[in-house]
C-alpha positions in Angstrom: 119.0 71.2 21.3 119.3 67.4 22.8 122.4 65.4 23.4 122.2 61.8 21.7 124.6 59.1 22.3 124.3 56.7 19.5 125.9 53.0 20.1 126.9 51.1 16.9 128.9 52.1 14.2 127.5 49.6 12.2 125.7 50.3 8.6 122.5 51.3 10.7 124.3 53.1 13.4 126.2 55.0 10.4 123.2 55.9 8.5 121.3 57.3 12.2 124.4 59.5 12.9 124.1 61.0 9.3 120.4 61.7 9.3 120.4 63.1 13.0 123.3 65.1 11.9 120.4 66.7 9.3 118.6 67.8 12.3 120.4 70.0 14.2 117.4 71.9 15.5 116.9 68.2 17.4 119.8 66.8 17.8 122.1 69.5 18.9 125.1 67.1 19.9 126.3 63.7 18.4 128.2 61.2 20.1 128.9 57.9 18.0 130.6 54.8 20.0 131.5 51.5 19.5 133.7 48.8 20.2 136.2 49.8 17.2 136.5 53.8 18.0 138.1 54.1 14.7 134.8 53.1 12.4 133.0 55.7 14.4 135.8 58.5 13.4 135.5 57.1 9.7 131.8 58.0 10.0 132.1 61.2 11.7 134.7 62.4 9.0 131.9 61.8 6.4 129.5 64.1 7.9 129.8 67.6 7.3 129.3 69.0 11.0 131.3 68.1 14.0 129.9 65.1 16.1 132.3 63.4 19.0 133.0 59.6 19.1 134.2 57.5 21.6 134.9 53.3 22.2 132.9 51.6 24.6 132.5 47.8 24.8 128.6 47.5 24.7 128.5 44.3 27.0 130.2 46.1 29.6 127.5 48.0 32.0 130.3 49.4 33.9 132.0 51.3 30.7 128.7 52.3 29.1 127.8 54.0 32.8 131.1 55.5 32.7 130.4 56.9 29.2 126.7 58.0 29.8 128.0 59.7 32.9 130.7 61.8 31.1 129.0 62.7 28.1 125.3 63.2 29.8 123.1 62.5 27.2 119.4 62.7 26.7 118.8 60.0 24.9 120.8 56.8 24.1 120.0 55.0 20.9 121.0 51.5 20.7 122.3 50.4 17.1 124.4 47.7 18.5 123.8 43.9 18.4 120.7 42.4 19.7 122.6 40.3 22.3 123.8 43.9 23.7 120.0 45.3 24.4 119.6 44.3 28.1 123.4 45.8 28.9 122.3 49.2 27.6 119.3 49.3 29.2 121.0 48.3 32.5 123.3 51.3 31.6 120.2 53.6 31.3 118.8 52.3 34.6 121.6 53.1 36.4 122.2 56.6 34.9 118.7 57.8 34.4 118.8 58.4 30.4 115.6 57.3 27.8 116.7 54.1 26.1 115.8 53.4 22.2 116.4 50.3 19.8 115.7 48.6 16.7 115.3 45.2 17.5 114.5 43.1 20.8 116.8 41.0 22.9 118.1 37.8 21.6 120.9 35.5 23.7 123.5 34.6 22.1 123.6 30.9 22.5 119.6 30.4 21.2 118.4 31.6 17.8 115.2 33.2 19.5 114.1 36.4 19.9 111.3 37.3 22.0 110.1 40.7 24.0 109.9 39.4 27.4 113.4 40.1 29.0 112.7 43.5 27.8 109.2 43.7 29.0 110.7 42.8 32.5 112.4 46.3 32.6 108.7 48.0 32.8 108.1 48.7 36.6 112.0 49.6 37.3 112.0 52.2 34.0 108.7 53.3 35.6 110.0 53.9 38.8 112.9 55.7 37.4 111.0 57.8 35.5 112.7 57.0 32.1 111.1 55.8 28.7 112.7 52.8 26.6 111.1 52.8 23.1 111.5 49.1 21.6 111.8 48.7 17.9 112.2 51.8 16.1 113.3 50.0 12.9 111.4 49.2 9.7 110.5 45.7 11.0 110.0 45.9 13.8 108.9 49.3 13.8 107.7 51.0 10.6 105.1 47.9 10.0 103.8 48.1 13.6 103.3 51.8 13.1 101.7 51.2 9.5 99.0 48.7 11.4 98.2 51.4 14.1 97.5 53.7 11.2 95.2 51.7 9.7 93.5 50.9 12.9 93.6 54.5 13.5 91.9 55.9 10.1 90.5 53.0 8.2 89.4 50.2 10.1 87.2 49.9 13.4 88.9 46.2 13.9 91.6 44.4 12.7 91.7 40.7 12.3 94.1 39.7 10.1 97.8 41.4 9.3 100.2 40.0 6.8 103.9 42.0 6.9 105.4 41.2 3.4 109.3 42.3 3.2 110.5 42.1 -0.5 114.2 43.2 -1.3 114.3 43.3 -5.0 117.9 44.7 -4.8 121.0 43.1 -6.5 124.6 44.0 -5.3 126.5 41.3 -7.6 128.3 39.0 -5.0 127.6 35.5 -5.0 126.4 35.3 -1.6 126.1 38.1 1.1 123.5 39.5 3.5 122.1 43.0 3.2 123.0 43.4 7.3 124.8 41.7 9.6 125.4 38.4 8.6 125.2 36.4 11.9 122.0 38.2 12.7 120.7 37.7 9.4 121.3 33.9 8.9 120.1 33.0 12.7 116.8 35.0 11.6 116.4 32.9 8.4 117.6 29.8 9.8 115.4 29.6 12.6 111.4 27.8 12.5 108.8 30.1 11.5 105.9 31.1 13.6 102.7 32.9 13.3 99.8 34.0 15.7 96.2 33.0 14.9 93.2 32.8 17.4 95.4 33.3 20.5 98.4 30.8 20.1 101.5 30.4 18.3 101.5 28.0 15.3 105.5 26.6 14.7 106.5 25.5 10.7 109.6 24.3 9.5 111.8 27.1 8.4 111.2 28.5 5.0 108.6 25.6 4.3 105.5 27.8 3.7 106.0 30.2 0.4 103.6 32.3 -1.4 103.9 34.3 -4.8 103.6 38.0 -3.7 103.0 40.7 -7.0 104.7 43.9 -5.6 102.6 47.5 -6.4 103.8 50.0 -8.7 105.0 47.3 -11.4 107.9 46.1 -9.3 107.0 42.9 -10.3 106.2 39.3 -8.4 108.9 37.6 -5.5 108.8 34.5 -3.7 108.0 35.1 0.0 108.4 33.1 2.9 106.7 32.6 6.3 109.1 33.2 9.0 109.0 34.4 12.4 109.7 38.1 13.5 109.4 40.1 16.7 106.8 42.5 15.8 104.2 39.7 15.4 104.2 39.5 19.3 103.8 42.7 20.1 101.2 43.3 17.5 99.1 40.4 18.9 99.3 42.3 22.2 98.7 45.8 21.4 95.9 45.1 18.6 92.8 44.2 20.3 90.6 41.8 18.2 93.3 40.6 16.3 92.8 37.1 14.8 95.8 36.2 12.9 99.5 37.8 12.3 101.8 36.7 10.2 105.6 37.9 8.6 106.9 37.1 5.3 110.2 37.8 3.4 111.4 37.6 -0.1 114.6 35.7 -1.1 116.1 34.9 -4.1 116.7 30.8 -5.5 120.3 31.9 -5.2 120.3 33.0 -1.4 118.1 30.0 -0.3 120.8 27.5 -2.5 123.9 29.1 -0.9 121.7 28.8 2.5 121.3 25.2 2.1 124.7 24.3 1.4 126.0 26.2 4.3 123.6 24.8 6.8 124.4 21.1 5.0 128.0 21.4 5.7 127.5 23.1 9.4 128.5 26.7 8.6 125.3 28.0 10.2 125.6 26.6 13.9 125.9 28.8 16.6 127.2 26.3 18.7 131.0 26.2 19.5 133.0 23.2 17.8 136.5 22.5 18.4 138.9 23.5 15.5 143.2 23.3 16.0 142.5 23.4 19.7 140.4 26.8 19.6 137.0 26.8 20.2 135.2 28.6 17.5 131.1 29.4 16.6 131.1 28.4 12.8 128.1 31.0 11.8 130.8 33.5 13.4 133.5 32.3 11.2 131.3 32.4 8.0 130.3 36.1 9.3 134.5 36.7 9.1 134.2 35.2 5.2 131.6 37.2 3.8 130.9 40.7 2.6 130.8 43.7 5.1 127.0 44.7 4.4 128.3 48.1 4.8 130.5 47.2 1.5 127.3 46.8 -0.4 126.1 50.3 -0.6 127.9 51.5 -4.0 127.2 47.9 -5.5 123.4 47.3 -4.8 120.8 48.4 -7.1 116.8 47.8 -7.4 114.4 48.8 -4.5 112.6 47.2 -1.8 108.9 47.2 -1.1 108.1 46.5 2.6 104.1 46.8 3.6 101.3 45.6 5.6 98.0 43.7 4.3 95.5 44.6 6.9 92.0 43.2 7.0 88.9 44.2 9.1 85.9 45.8 9.6 84.9 49.6 8.7 80.9 50.0 10.2 80.4 46.3 10.0 81.9 45.6 6.1 85.1 43.9 5.6 87.6 45.8 3.8 91.2 45.2 3.2 94.0 47.7 3.1 97.5 47.4 1.6 100.2 50.5 3.3 103.5 50.4 2.0 107.3 52.2 1.4 109.4 51.5 -1.5 112.9 52.3 -1.4 115.7 52.9 -3.8 119.2 51.3 -3.1 121.2 53.9 -5.2 118.9 56.9 -3.9 119.7 56.0 -0.6 123.7 55.5 -1.3 123.4 59.2 -2.7 122.0 60.6 0.6 123.9 58.6 3.2 126.5 56.3 1.5 124.0 53.1 2.3 121.8 50.6 1.0 118.2 50.8 1.4 118.4 47.8 3.9 120.7 50.3 6.5 118.3 53.0 5.2 115.2 51.7 6.1 115.9 51.2 9.8 118.4 53.8 10.5 115.5 56.5 9.2 112.9 55.3 11.4 115.2 55.2 14.6 116.1 58.8 14.0 112.4 59.5 13.6 111.7 57.3 16.9 114.4 59.3 18.7 113.0 62.8 17.4 109.7 61.6 18.8 111.2 61.3 22.3 113.3 64.1 22.4 110.6 66.5 20.9 108.0 65.5 23.7 105.8 64.0 21.1 105.8 60.7 22.3 106.4 59.9 26.4 105.8 58.0 28.8 107.6 56.4 31.8 108.0 52.3 31.3 109.0 50.7 28.5 106.9 51.0 25.5 106.4 49.2 22.0 105.8 51.6 19.5 102.0 50.1 18.7 101.3 51.9 21.9 102.1 55.4 20.8 99.9 57.7 18.4 100.9 56.8 14.8 100.5 60.4 12.9 103.6 62.3 13.9 105.9 59.4 12.9 103.7 58.9 10.0 104.4 62.6 9.1 107.7 62.6 9.4 108.4 59.1 7.4 107.2 61.4 4.6 109.6 64.5 5.4 112.7 62.3 5.9 113.3 59.9 3.2 110.6 56.9 3.2 106.9 57.9 1.8 104.0 55.5 2.1 101.0 55.1 0.3 97.6 53.0 1.3 95.6 51.4 -1.3 92.4 49.5 -0.6 92.4 45.8 -2.1 89.7 43.7 -3.5 88.7 40.7 -0.9 
């Protein structure tokens, strides 16, 4: 039985702690740590088996190193903010412990996330003899594994990938985000980008949209082209890929609120002076918005996230759609969370399980596309995120 250190006690960290606790034969000992220990203690009280808690500043490498050396985990699972990926990776390097995260690094001063900073750790992790698994959430994460599963079992060549993330949930709030408001709004207000024929094509934020008919009678949704980090790793690791795009659904209500907030400067990420103090407007807005963790008991409806993949099989063009549907209320009944945190937390748990069981092993930094999709896909069906594959007419 292994020991795991989970860093981050937000909505996703809580799901990961609860899901790991269900598999005592894999996650023999669990410690949950964050800047605010009381959040960890509250989550721990909701779990039937005992887990340890600790206070740690994920921006502080010496603090992280001290905690890792004291607890001696086999794996560090980073469910903190994307800003903190590099400090936690530094701490894992210093202590010789495997690392896992769900989202790539983003500099606090620039609303742009890319893998170059984390890929630069490749040789250092390899020399240390440890493994870093990047992007083991849903998107990124499951969406990438969906693509490699199609590549392995359905197509000889993949030419086109469209990742489509739809959330039909309703929490009844005038305006709220389903995960960390600061990260969510930075992501949505950034320029769109997609990969085509070896180059990146940029679009104005949310300027490209389509109507998407969801499967299983979930109905139509408006989806908007955005940039998402798995496009970068898919472009690198899927040979023969000609185009990769990412789409996300938004309600008219969400977009109207976002437009107004942007017009009055509340989505700015640079500092402004207010009553003699420096504040970042988006961080102030985050403090005013509902905590995403509070939306769990309020949210009804379903998410539908999948990949439309087109390529060749025996020289014939074919298109497959592989997807998962997740029910917000069922997620709350199981782990006291809405489906957004659930769909990120379950794959993080499964990624950790893959490493600890030795099904995914290596030395260096790995994106999830580089590994065998089959055991991960099998566990998605076992642990709450069942998937389906359908062939579409071209």
